[in-house]
N, C-alpha and C positions, 0 to 999 in steps of 0.2 A: 482665564482658561480658556483656551481654545480648542474647538471641536472641528474636526475635519471630517466631511461627508465624502467618501468613495464611492462612486456608481459600480454597480455592479454588472457584469454581462449577463445577459437574458439567456445564456446557453444554460441547459437542464444542467441536473448533477451529473447525470451520464457522460454527458460531454465534457463536462469539465474534469470527471473520472480519466475518460479516453486521454483527453490532452496531457493530462499530469503522468499517464502511465508511458505514452509515448515522448515525452519531451525529454530533450538532450540536455537540457538547462538544469536538470536535478544534478546533485552532487552524485548518487548513486544512479544509474539506470537501472529501473526495474523492469521494462518491457512486459509484454503478456505472456512470457512464459516464466518470468518472476513472480506475477499475480498467482499462477498455478503452484509454482516451486515454492515460494515462502511458506505458505499455510501447510503444504503437504509434508515439509522436511520438519517443521515445528510439531506438528502431530505424531510423526515417527519418531522424533528424538523423544518426546513426551512419553509414549508409549512404550520405546525402548527401556529408558530409565526405568517407569513404573514396574515394568516385566522383570527388570535386573534386581529393583528392590525387592520385589515379592518372590523372588525365585530364592 
């Protein structure tokens, strides 16, 4: 069995997150607008479905 060690960058978690969000190498570009939009859309959809069922 072979173990491969990979050195991690000393960048902070926030810096890694910023690099991931703004990276165009992702299959789906999220961007800063997507960071806000995706959770808001999920919350709004959940509330709508719950309200529709409760009505």
